[in-house]
C-alpha positions in Angstrom: 30.9 1.3 -30.5 28.2 1.5 -28.5 24.7 0.9 -30.2 23.0 3.3 -27.6 23.4 5.5 -24.8 22.0 4.3 -21.6 18.7 5.9 -20.1 19.5 8.7 -17.4 18.5 8.1 -13.6 15.7 9.9 -13.0 15.7 12.4 -10.9 14.8 12.5 -7.5 11.4 13.3 -7.2 10.1 12.7 -10.8 7.5 10.3 -10.4 7.2 8.8 -14.2 7.7 5.4 -13.0 4.5 5.1 -10.9 2.9 7.1 -13.6 3.7 4.0 -15.7 3.0 1.7 -13.2 -0.3 3.4 -12.7 -1.1 3.2 -17.2 0.5 -0.5 -17.0 -2.3 -1.5 -14.0 -5.0 0.2 -15.7 -4.3 -1.4 -19.5 -4.2 -4.6 -17.8 -7.8 -3.8 -16.4 -8.6 -3.2 -19.9 -7.3 -6.9 -21.0 -7.9 -9.1 -18.4 -11.0 -7.2 -16.4 -11.2 -5.7 -12.9 -10.4 -7.9 -10.2 -7.8 -10.2 -12.4 -5.7 -7.1 -12.6 -5.7 -5.6 -9.2 -4.9 -8.8 -7.6 -2.2 -8.9 -10.1 -0.6 -5.4 -9.0 -1.4 -5.2 -5.4 0.6 -5.9 -2.2 0.1 -8.7 -0.3 -0.5 -6.5 2.5 -2.5 -3.7 0.2 -5.6 -2.5 1.4 -9.0 -1.1 0.2 -12.2 0.6 2.0 -15.0 -2.4 1.7 -16.4 -0.1 3.4 -13.8 -0.3 6.8 -9.9 -1.3 6.0 -9.6 -4.7 4.9 -6.3 -6.9 3.5 -7.7 -6.2 -0.7 -6.3 -9.6 -1.8 -9.3 -11.5 0.8 -12.1 -8.9 -1.1 -10.8 -9.3 -4.7 -9.8 -12.6 -4.2 -13.4 -13.7 -2.8 -14.7 -11.9 -6.2 -15.5 -13.7 -9.7 -12.9 -12.8 -12.1 -15.8 -12.4 -14.7 -15.4 -11.3 -18.2 -12.7 -9.4 -20.0 -14.0 -6.7 -21.5 -12.9 -7.9 -24.8 -15.7 -10.9 -23.9 -18.7 -8.5 -22.9 -16.9 -7.1 -19.5 -17.2 -4.4 -17.9 -14.6 -1.7 -18.9 -12.7 0.6 -16.3 -10.2 2.8 -17.4 -8.5 5.5 -15.2 -5.4 7.2 -15.5 -3.4 9.9 -13.0 -3.7 13.6 -13.4 -1.6 14.3 -10.0 1.2 12.1 -8.9 4.4 12.1 -6.4 7.1 10.2 -5.4 9.5 10.0 -2.6 13.0 11.1 -3.3 14.5 7.6 -2.7 12.2 6.2 -5.4 10.4 3.7 -3.4 7.0 4.8 -2.2 4.6 7.0 -4.7 1.2 7.9 -5.7 -1.1 9.4 -8.1 -5.2 10.3 -8.5 -7.3 11.0 -11.5 -10.5 10.3 -13.0 -11.9 7.1 -14.3 -14.6 6.3 -17.2 -16.5 3.0 -17.3 -17.1 1.5 -20.9 -16.1 4.9 -22.3 -18.2 6.9 -20.5 -17.1 9.5 -17.3 -17.7 7.3 -14.3 -18.1 10.6 -11.9 -15.2 8.7 -9.7 -12.0 10.1 -8.9 -9.2 7.2 -7.6 -6.5 7.5 -5.5 -3.5 5.1 -5.7 -0.4 4.3 -3.0 2.2 2.7 -4.8 5.5 1.1 -3.3 8.1 0.2 -5.0 9.6 -3.8 -4.4 12.6 -5.7 -3.9 12.8 -6.9 -7.7 12.3 -3.0 -8.4 8.2 -3.3 -9.8 5.8 -1.2 -8.4 3.1 -2.9 -6.2 -0.4 -0.7 -4.5 -0.4 -0.6 -1.2 -3.7 1.2 -0.8 -6.8 2.3 -3.9 -9.7 3.3 -3.5 -11.9 6.8 -5.1 -14.7 8.8 -4.5 -17.4 10.1 -6.4 -16.4 13.5 -7.8 -17.5 15.7 -11.0 -14.7 15.0 -13.5 -16.3 16.9 -15.9 -13.3 19.5 -16.3 -10.5 16.6 -16.0 -7.4 16.5 -18.0 -8.3 13.5 -20.3 -6.3 10.6 -20.7 -3.4 12.1 -22.9 -2.8 14.4 -20.7 0.8 14.6 -18.6 0.1 14.8 -15.1 1.1 17.3 -12.9 4.1 16.3 -10.2 4.8 17.1 -6.5 7.5 19.1 -6.6 10.3 16.8 -4.7 10.4 17.3 -1.1 13.6 18.2 1.5 16.8 16.5 0.3 18.1 15.8 3.5 17.7 12.4 4.5 15.5 11.2 7.6 15.1 7.5 9.2 11.5 6.2 7.8 10.7 5.6 11.8 11.5 9.4 12.7 9.7 10.6 9.7 6.5 8.3 11.1 6.6 9.6 14.5 7.3 13.3 13.2 3.7 12.3 11.5 2.1 10.9 13.9 2.5 14.3 16.3 1.3 16.4 13.4 -1.8 13.9 13.2 -2.6 14.0 16.7 -2.6 18.2 16.3 -4.4 18.1 13.9 -6.8 15.6 15.4 -7.2 17.5 18.3 -8.0 20.7 16.5 -10.4 19.3 13.8 -12.8 18.0 16.9 -13.8 22.0 17.0 -12.9 23.3 13.9 -11.7 20.9 11.1 -11.0 23.4 8.4 -9.1 25.7 10.4 -7.2 22.3 11.7 -6.4 21.6 7.8 -5.3 25.0 6.7 -2.9 24.9 9.7 -0.8 22.3 7.8 -1.9 22.1 3.9 0.4 23.0 1.4 0.2 25.7 -0.8 -0.6 23.2 -3.5 -2.6 20.6 -1.9 -5.0 19.0 -3.5 -8.3 18.2 -1.3 -11.3 15.5 -2.6 -14.2 14.4 -0.8 -17.3 16.0 -1.8 -18.9 15.6 -5.1 -17.6 18.8 -6.8 -14.5 18.4 -8.4 -11.5 17.6 -6.7 -9.9 20.9 -5.4 -6.8 22.2 -7.0 -6.5 25.8 -6.0 -6.6 27.3 -2.7 -10.0 29.0 -3.3 -11.3 25.3 -4.2 -9.7 23.7 -1.1 -11.5 26.4 0.7 -14.8 25.5 -0.9 -14.0 21.3 0.2 -13.1 22.4 3.3 -16.2 24.0 4.4 -18.6 21.3 2.4 -17.4 19.0 5.4 -18.6 18.9 8.7 -17.6 21.3 10.9 -16.1 19.0 13.7 -14.5 15.8 12.7 -12.9 13.0 14.9 -9.9 11.7 13.5 -8.5 8.1 14.6 -5.3 7.3 12.5 -5.2 3.4 11.9 -1.8 3.2 9.8 0.1 3.9 6.7 4.0 4.0 5.8 7.0 6.2 5.2 9.6 6.5 2.3 13.0 5.3 3.2 14.2 9.2 2.3 11.7 9.6 5.5 10.5 13.0 2.6 7.2 11.1 1.8 4.7 9.7 4.6 0.7 8.1 3.7 -1.3 7.9 6.5 -5.3 6.4 6.6 -7.8 6.4 9.6 -11.0 7.0 10.5 -13.1 9.8 10.7 -16.4 11.1 12.2 -18.7 13.4 12.1 -22.4 14.0 13.1 -24.5 12.2 11.3 -21.9 10.4 9.4 -18.4 8.3 9.1 -15.7 7.5 6.7 -11.9 6.9 6.5 -9.2 9.7 5.5 -6.4 8.6 2.9 -3.7 11.4 3.2 -0.1 12.1 2.0 2.7 14.1 3.9 5.8 15.5 2.5 9.0 16.9 4.2 9.6 21.1 3.5 12.0 23.0 4.8 12.3 20.7 7.9 8.6 20.8 8.5 5.6 18.0 7.5 3.1 19.7 4.8 0.1 17.5 3.7 0.0 17.7 -0.1 -3.1 15.5 -0.6 -6.2 14.5 1.6 -9.3 12.3 0.5 -12.2 11.2 2.5 -13.9 8.9 1.9 -17.8 8.2 3.6 -19.2 5.4 4.0 -22.6 5.5 2.8 -25.6 5.0 4.8 -27.5 1.6 4.0 
């Protein structure tokens, strides 16, 4: 007689594994501290903005480990409010608020995760913005899941090529009207971050976020990656506008044979 029933495999597009990896990452930070946990959970080619794109291992490896929270060190905690994963289960993301020593940090993080050959997950990008998190769901809330993208497979290389074309078109239009450039590709359920206001989670809030940005923005792609199923792509690059600059991070999803932008975050480089 079987002693138990094997767990059913996750449905395509179910981000439960990515959410679990994010929660384990945050829990580990509460045990050993920020730098050691980030080094433990990052992929070898992971990047951060510091303030420009750098290999995360070089950035965190150069930092002293500091005290663990139990020994009086800073306790950084965070949790996902929104998450998604590719149908192939190899690329995903989460985003949500954070606390420092139990108090709201006014930070919204964004992490891109890649499944490793051993089946585990490592992050390939981690960053965030300063934003109002007063209304964000708490740590025990269930994250909203991105609906699955197209089921018909597409080669990862072809997916990247198609998204590069979509980004080129967005960038060309954004040089004169960034808001309209975004509206041409944003999904109805897209999330947009970048201002000090709460991250936009509705079409009306997205309009307000876009209106808070510069009217004209020059974008330049730098990198990213695609899922094996070719349904999910993440990208990052430069963003420049009058009297300011920063970097963008995006999630593109293939829906109905077309690419839609489902997440966009602009991280401004603070002036010295």
